[in-house]
VEXDREN-2710 file (C-alpha; in Angstrom, 1 decimal):
% VEXDREN-2710
k/r/px/py/pz
1/MET/19.1/-37.6/34.3
2/PRO/22.3/-37.5/36.4
3/ALA/22.8/-34.5/38.5
4/ALA/26.0/-33.5/36.8
5/ASP/24.2/-33.5/33.4
6/ALA/21.4/-31.4/34.8
7/ASP/23.9/-28.9/36.2
8/LEU/25.6/-28.7/32.9
9/ILE/22.3/-28.0/31.0
10/GLY/21.4/-25.4/33.6
11/ALA/24.7/-23.7/33.0
12/LEU/24.2/-23.4/29.3
13/PRO/23.9/-19.7/28.2
14/SER/20.3/-18.7/27.2
15/PRO/20.0/-17.5/23.6
16/GLU/20.5/-13.7/23.1
17/PRO/17.2/-11.8/22.6
18/LEU/16.6/-10.5/19.1
19/THR/17.4/-6.8/18.7
20/GLU/16.1/-6.7/15.1
21/LEU/14.1/-8.8/12.8
22/PRO/16.2/-11.4/10.9
23/PHE/15.5/-10.1/7.4
24/PRO/17.8/-10.8/4.6
25/PRO/19.2/-7.6/3.1
26/VAL/16.7/-5.6/1.0
27/THR/18.4/-4.7/-2.3
28/LYS/17.5/-1.8/-4.6
29/SER/16.9/-4.2/-7.4
30/HIS/14.2/-6.0/-5.3
31/ILE/12.4/-2.7/-4.8
32/LEU/12.5/-2.0/-8.5
33/ASN/11.2/-5.5/-9.2
34/CYS/8.1/-4.8/-7.1
35/SER/7.2/-1.9/-9.3
36/VAL/4.0/-2.3/-11.3
37/HIS/6.0/-2.7/-14.5
38/SER/6.9/-6.3/-13.4
39/TYR/3.3/-7.6/-13.2
40/ARG/1.0/-5.2/-15.1
41/SER/-0.4/-8.0/-17.3
42/LEU/-1.8/-9.8/-14.3
43/THR/-3.8/-6.8/-12.9
44/PRO/-7.3/-5.5/-13.7
45/LYS/-7.4/-3.4/-16.9
46/SER/-5.2/-0.3/-16.5
47/ARG/-3.1/2.2/-18.3
48/LEU/0.4/3.5/-17.5
49/VAL/1.2/7.2/-18.0
50/PRO/4.9/8.1/-18.0
51/LEU/5.6/11.1/-15.7
52/SER/7.9/13.9/-16.6
53/GLU/10.2/15.8/-14.2
54/PRO/7.9/18.9/-14.1
55/PHE/5.0/16.7/-13.1
56/LEU/7.1/15.0/-10.4
57/ASP/8.2/18.5/-9.2
58/TYR/4.5/19.4/-8.9
59/LEU/3.8/16.4/-6.8
60/ARG/6.8/17.2/-4.5
61/SER/5.9/20.9/-4.1
62/ASP/4.3/22.2/-0.9
63/GLY/0.7/23.0/-0.8
64/ILE/-2.2/21.9/-3.0
65/VAL/-2.9/24.0/-6.1
66/LEU/-5.0/22.2/-8.7
67/PRO/-5.2/23.1/-12.4
68/ALA/-8.1/25.3/-13.4
69/GLU/-11.1/23.2/-14.6
70/GLU/-11.0/23.4/-18.4
71/ASP/-14.8/23.9/-18.6
72/LEU/-14.3/27.2/-16.8
73/ASN/-11.8/28.4/-19.3
74/GLN/-14.2/27.8/-22.3
75/VAL/-15.7/31.3/-22.7
76/ASP/-18.5/32.1/-25.1
77/SER/-17.2/35.2/-26.9
78/ASP/-20.7/36.0/-28.2
79/ASP/-22.1/36.4/-24.7
80/PRO/-22.1/40.2/-23.9
81/ASP/-22.5/39.4/-20.2
82/ASN/-19.4/37.3/-20.0
83/ASN/-16.7/39.1/-18.0
84/ILE/-14.4/36.1/-17.3
85/SER/-12.2/36.5/-20.3
86/GLU/-10.3/39.5/-18.8
87/PHE/-8.8/37.1/-16.2
88/SER/-7.8/34.3/-18.5
89/ASN/-4.2/35.4/-18.9
90/ASP/-3.6/35.5/-15.2
91/ASP/-5.2/32.1/-14.8
92/GLU/-3.0/30.6/-17.4
93/GLU/0.2/32.0/-15.8
94/GLN/-0.8/30.5/-12.4
95/ASP/-2.0/27.2/-13.9
96/PRO/0.3/24.5/-12.4
97/ALA/-0.4/22.2/-15.4
98/ALA/1.2/24.6/-17.8
99/ALA/4.5/22.7/-17.7
100/TRP/2.9/19.3/-18.2
101/LEU/-0.1/19.8/-20.3
102/ASP/0.6/16.7/-22.4
103/ILE/0.3/14.5/-19.2
104/HIS/-2.8/16.4/-18.2
105/GLN/-4.5/15.7/-21.5
106/THR/-3.3/12.0/-21.5
107/VAL/-4.8/11.6/-18.0
108/LYS/-8.1/13.1/-19.1
109/SER/-8.4/11.0/-22.3
110/THR/-7.4/7.8/-20.3
111/ILE/-10.2/8.4/-17.8
112/ALA/-12.6/8.6/-20.7
113/GLU/-11.2/5.5/-22.3
114/LEU/-11.7/3.5/-19.0
115/ASP/-15.4/4.4/-18.8
116/GLY/-15.0/7.6/-16.8
117/SER/-13.9/6.2/-13.5
118/ILE/-10.4/5.0/-12.4
119/VAL/-8.3/4.3/-9.3
120/PRO/-4.8/5.8/-9.3
121/LYS/-1.4/4.7/-7.9
122/LEU/2.3/5.3/-8.6
123/ASN/4.9/2.6/-9.2
124/TRP/4.4/1.0/-5.8
125/SER/1.8/2.8/-3.7
126/ALA/-1.8/3.9/-4.0
127/PRO/-3.0/7.0/-2.1
128/LYS/-5.2/5.0/0.3
129/ASP/-4.1/7.2/3.2
130/ALA/-5.6/10.3/1.5
131/THR/-9.2/9.2/0.9
132/TRP/-10.3/11.4/3.7
133/ILE/-9.7/14.5/1.5
134/SER/-11.8/13.0/-1.4
135/ALA/-15.4/14.0/-1.8
136/THR/-16.4/10.3/-2.2
137/ASN/-14.1/9.2/0.7
138/SER/-12.6/6.6/-1.7
139/MET/-9.9/6.4/-4.3
140/GLU/-12.4/6.5/-7.2
141/CYS/-11.5/9.4/-9.5
142/ARG/-13.5/10.9/-12.4
143/THR/-11.5/13.9/-13.2
144/PRO/-7.8/14.7/-13.4
145/ASN/-8.1/17.0/-10.4
146/ASP/-9.5/14.2/-8.4
147/ILE/-6.3/12.3/-9.1
148/TYR/-3.9/15.2/-8.3
149/LEU/-5.7/15.9/-5.0
150/LEU/-5.2/12.4/-3.8
151/LEU/-1.6/12.1/-5.0
152/LYS/-0.5/15.4/-3.4
153/SER/-2.3/14.6/-0.1
154/SER/-0.7/11.1/0.3
155/ASP/2.2/10.2/2.5
156/PHE/2.4/6.9/0.7
157/VAL/3.0/8.6/-2.6
158/THR/5.6/10.9/-1.0
159/HIS/7.4/7.8/0.2
160/ASP/7.5/6.5/-3.4
161/LEU/9.0/9.8/-4.6
162/GLU/11.4/10.5/-1.8
163/HIS/12.2/7.3/0.1
164/ALA/11.8/4.4/-2.3
165/PHE/15.4/3.0/-1.5
166/ASP/15.4/3.8/2.2
167/ASP/17.1/1.0/4.3
168/CYS/18.2/-0.7/1.0
169/GLU/21.6/-2.1/0.1
170/SER/23.3/-2.0/-3.3
171/ASP/23.4/-5.2/-5.3
172/ASP/26.7/-7.0/-5.5
173/ASP/27.4/-5.7/-9.0
174/GLU/26.2/-2.1/-8.3
175/THR/28.0/1.0/-7.1
176/ASP/26.5/3.2/-4.5
177/ILE/24.8/5.4/-7.2
178/GLU/21.0/5.0/-6.9
179/PRO/19.4/3.6/-10.0
180/LYS/17.2/6.0/-11.8
181/ILE/13.5/5.4/-11.2
182/THR/11.1/5.8/-14.2
183/TYR/7.9/6.9/-12.6
184/HIS/4.5/6.1/-14.0
185/LEU/1.0/7.0/-13.0
186/VAL/-1.1/3.9/-13.1
187/LEU/-4.8/4.4/-13.9
188/ARG/-6.8/1.3/-13.2
189/LYS/-10.4/0.9/-14.3
190/THR/-12.8/1.0/-11.4
191/ILE/-14.4/-2.3/-10.7
192/PRO/-17.9/-1.3/-9.2
193/SER/-18.5/-4.8/-7.7
194/MET/-15.0/-5.0/-6.1
195/THR/-15.1/-5.6/-2.4
196/THR/-12.2/-5.4/0.0
197/SER/-13.5/-8.4/1.9
198/LEU/-12.1/-10.6/-1.0
199/GLU/-8.6/-9.1/-0.9
200/PHE/-5.8/-11.2/0.6
201/ARG/-2.0/-10.7/1.2
202/CYS/0.2/-13.7/0.4
203/PHE/3.8/-14.2/1.7
204/VAL/6.3/-16.0/-0.5
205/ARG/9.7/-17.3/0.8
206/ALA/12.2/-19.2/-1.4
207/ARG/9.5/-19.3/-4.1
208/HIS/7.1/-21.2/-1.8
209/LEU/3.7/-19.8/-0.8
210/LEU/4.2/-19.6/3.0
211/CYS/1.0/-18.0/4.4
212/ILE/-2.0/-15.9/3.5
213/SER/-3.7/-13.1/5.5
214/GLN/-7.1/-11.4/5.0
215/ARG/-6.2/-7.8/4.0
216/GLU/-9.2/-6.0/5.7
217/VAL/-9.2/-6.3/9.4
218/THR/-13.0/-6.9/9.6
219/TYR/-15.0/-10.0/10.4
220/TYR/-16.9/-11.5/7.5
221/ALA/-18.9/-14.6/8.4
222/PHE/-19.1/-15.9/4.8
223/LEU/-15.3/-16.1/4.4
224/ALA/-14.9/-19.2/6.6
225/ASP/-16.9/-21.4/4.2
226/LEU/-15.1/-20.0/1.2
227/LYS/-11.6/-20.6/2.7
228/PRO/-10.8/-23.9/0.9
229/ALA/-11.9/-22.5/-2.5
230/LEU/-10.0/-19.3/-2.0
231/LEU/-6.8/-21.2/-0.9
232/GLN/-7.0/-23.4/-4.1
233/LEU/-7.5/-20.5/-6.4
234/ILE/-4.6/-18.5/-4.8
235/GLN/-2.2/-21.4/-4.9
236/GLN/-3.0/-22.2/-8.5
237/PHE/-2.5/-18.5/-9.5
238/PHE/0.8/-18.3/-7.7
239/GLU/2.2/-21.5/-9.2
240/SER/1.1/-20.6/-12.7
241/LYS/1.9/-16.9/-12.8
242/LEU/4.5/-15.9/-10.2
243/GLN/6.4/-18.8/-8.7
244/LYS/8.9/-19.3/-11.5
245/THR/8.6/-15.9/-13.3
246/PHE/9.1/-13.2/-10.6
247/PRO/12.7/-12.2/-10.4
248/ASP/13.1/-12.5/-6.6
249/GLU/12.7/-15.6/-4.4
250/ASN/11.1/-13.7/-1.5
251/PHE/8.2/-11.3/-1.9
252/VAL/4.6/-10.4/-0.8
253/PHE/1.7/-10.1/-3.2
254/ASP/-1.9/-8.9/-2.8
255/VAL/-4.7/-10.4/-4.8
256/TYR/-8.4/-9.9/-5.3
257/VAL/-10.5/-13.1/-5.7
258/PRO/-14.0/-12.5/-7.1
259/LEU/-15.3/-16.1/-6.6
260/PRO/-18.2/-16.1/-9.1
261/GLN/-15.7/-15.6/-11.9
262/GLY/-13.3/-18.2/-10.5
263/ARG/-10.2/-16.2/-11.2
264/VAL/-7.6/-14.2/-9.3
265/TRP/-6.5/-10.6/-10.0
266/LEU/-3.1/-9.4/-8.9
267/ILE/-3.3/-6.0/-7.1
268/ASP/0.2/-5.4/-5.8
269/ILE/3.6/-6.9/-5.2
270/ASN/5.3/-5.7/-2.1
271/PRO/9.0/-6.1/-0.9
272/TRP/10.0/-8.7/1.6
273/ALA/10.8/-6.1/4.1
274/PRO/9.7/-4.5/7.4
275/ARG/8.0/-1.7/5.5
276/THR/5.3/-4.2/4.3
277/ASP/2.5/-4.7/6.8
278/PRO/2.2/-8.4/7.8
279/LEU/-1.5/-7.8/8.8
280/LEU/-2.8/-10.8/10.9
281/PHE/0.7/-12.2/11.3
282/SER/3.8/-10.6/12.9
283/TRP/7.0/-10.4/10.8
284/LEU/8.9/-12.4/13.4
285/GLU/6.2/-15.1/13.2
286/VAL/6.5/-15.2/9.4
287/LEU/10.3/-15.2/9.4
288/GLU/10.5/-18.1/11.8
289/MET/7.7/-20.1/10.2
290/THR/8.6/-23.5/8.9
291/GLY/7.4/-23.5/5.2
292/GLY/7.2/-25.9/2.3
293/GLU/10.9/-25.3/1.3
294/LYS/11.9/-26.5/4.8
295/GLY/9.7/-29.5/5.0
296/GLY/7.1/-27.8/7.1
297/ALA/3.6/-29.0/8.2
298/ALA/2.0/-30.9/5.4
299/ILE/-1.3/-32.4/4.4
300/ASN/-1.8/-35.8/2.7
301/GLN/-3.6/-35.1/-0.6
302/GLU/-4.7/-38.9/-0.6
303/ASP/-6.7/-38.6/2.7
304/ASN/-9.8/-38.2/0.6
305/ASN/-9.1/-41.3/-1.4
306/THR/-12.1/-43.6/-0.8
307/ASN/-11.4/-46.5/-3.2
308/GLY/-9.2/-48.2/-0.7
309/SER/-6.6/-49.1/-3.4
310/GLN/-3.0/-49.0/-2.8
311/THR/-1.1/-46.0/-4.3
312/ASP/2.5/-45.8/-5.2
313/ASP/4.9/-43.5/-3.3
314/SER/4.5/-40.6/-5.8
315/GLU/0.8/-40.5/-5.4
316/ASP/1.1/-40.7/-1.6
317/GLU/3.3/-37.6/-1.5
318/LEU/2.7/-35.1/1.3
319/THR/2.0/-31.5/0.2
320/PHE/2.6/-28.4/2.3
321/GLU/-0.5/-26.2/2.9
322/PRO/0.1/-22.5/3.6
323/GLU/-1.5/-21.1/6.8
324/PHE/-4.5/-19.0/5.8
325/ARG/-5.6/-16.6/8.5
326/LEU/-9.0/-14.8/8.6
327/ILE/-10.5/-12.5/11.2
328/ARG/-12.6/-14.6/13.6
329/ARG/-15.8/-13.5/15.3
330/ASP/-14.1/-13.2/18.7
331/ASP/-11.0/-11.4/17.5
332/PRO/-10.7/-7.9/19.2
333/GLU/-9.5/-6.4/15.8
334/ALA/-12.9/-7.2/14.3
335/TYR/-14.6/-4.7/16.7
336/ASN/-12.0/-1.9/16.8
337/PHE/-14.4/1.0/16.2
338/ASN/-12.1/3.6/17.7
339/THR/-9.3/3.8/15.2
340/GLN/-9.9/4.3/11.5
341/GLN/-7.4/2.9/9.0
342/TYR/-4.6/5.3/8.2
343/SER/-5.9/7.7/10.8
344/ALA/-2.4/8.8/11.8
345/HIS/-2.0/10.2/8.2
346/LYS/-4.9/12.7/8.9
347/LEU/-3.0/14.6/11.6
348/PRO/0.1/16.9/11.4
349/LYS/3.3/15.0/11.7
350/ASP/4.4/16.8/14.9
351/VAL/1.1/15.7/16.6
352/VAL/1.7/12.1/15.6
353/ASP/5.4/12.2/16.7
354/ALA/4.4/13.8/20.1
355/SER/1.9/11.0/20.8
356/ALA/4.7/8.3/20.7
357/ASP/5.6/8.8/24.4
358/GLU/4.6/10.7/27.5
359/ALA/7.5/13.1/27.4
360/GLY/6.6/14.1/23.8
361/ILE/3.0/14.8/24.8
362/ARG/4.1/17.0/27.7
363/ASP/6.5/19.0/25.4
364/PHE/3.8/19.4/22.8
365/LEU/1.3/20.7/25.3
366/ARG/3.9/23.1/26.7
367/GLN/4.5/24.5/23.2
368/TRP/0.8/24.6/22.5
369/ARG/0.2/26.7/25.7
370/GLN/2.9/29.1/24.8
371/ILE/1.4/29.7/21.4
372/ILE/-2.1/30.3/22.9
373/ALA/-0.6/32.6/25.5
374/ALA/1.3/34.6/22.8
375/GLN/-1.9/34.9/20.8
376/GLU/-3.9/36.1/23.9
377/ARG/-1.2/38.8/24.6
378/GLU/-1.3/39.9/21.0
379/ASP/-5.1/40.2/21.1
380/ALA/-5.0/42.1/24.4
381/ALA/-2.4/44.6/23.1
382/PRO/-3.6/48.2/22.8
383/GLY/-5.1/49.0/19.4
384/ALA/-5.4/45.3/18.5
385/SER/-9.2/45.5/18.3
386/ASP/-9.0/48.4/15.9
387/GLN/-6.9/46.6/13.3
388/GLU/-8.5/45.4/10.1
389/PRO/-9.0/41.6/10.0
END
């Protein structure tokens, strides 16, 4: 290469570093399209319960107050030793379900209809971050109060209620008025044999399946041998059920693939947006990936042709294969025993915020010492020990 050309190339400006991920604008209609109403027919057996404003106000309210168990209110008037009835009026006045008894009864009857065990979610999110407060440490619910406890303890549910359209742009034909969201409680029948090892997240760009990630960040030795069968089932499901029918060209969907049945269940559809966890990929990696719609890496479907006969051009066509990522035995994520999933949601928000940087930790410790010192001074004040607890 001539020296002049080399000098010219060296003088070319280097590309500017990215300051934000190159996402297309996220519209409010895209968020609405990802609501469960768009794909309910493809999910495991479930029921939708329309939610009223009083019930939504209950979910938004501070504190966790659960309705009284109905069995406790059923008093045997013939029992002379029963003294509970004198408190019944006060209990009814304090019952938070008084304003939405119809929903409470519908939830109760729906649980019974679905064999007494369900998994709840709202339009977009399930309360996965709140299982720590459940007696079973899972999302399985057998009573209405099990459901209310999870919903009111979940930051994910709060996001659905308060921040569904955060960082969204209005559609071209819309004003700045936010569209009204019709909230539903989704009660999905519990699948006892369902295992998270067979759940996968799939990324769709321009109506092409781009890549697939294992959802649970745990190593499962058996998945490697199942990979070809899983990929084929997921591709067939996408092409027949979602590719041409879902309203948006870009989206992310989660599936459960119970291989003995040879079918695919849709679990969620998520927005093509930074708020969706890319799991074993990074979003920058996904956004810059060369996919089928851009003539990306392909496989020759005729490689397995053993008859040696000549095929025409249509039969010799190359087909794009999505990248399918699984946790490998030597991946560090497979042995991350220190951090539980959603552990940040189990702490007060100010503790989580303080842990983001060193200055925040110092400030939090200073405030904590001040609180402790004030409490010690109060305890040491004259007459403090004589006060009633």
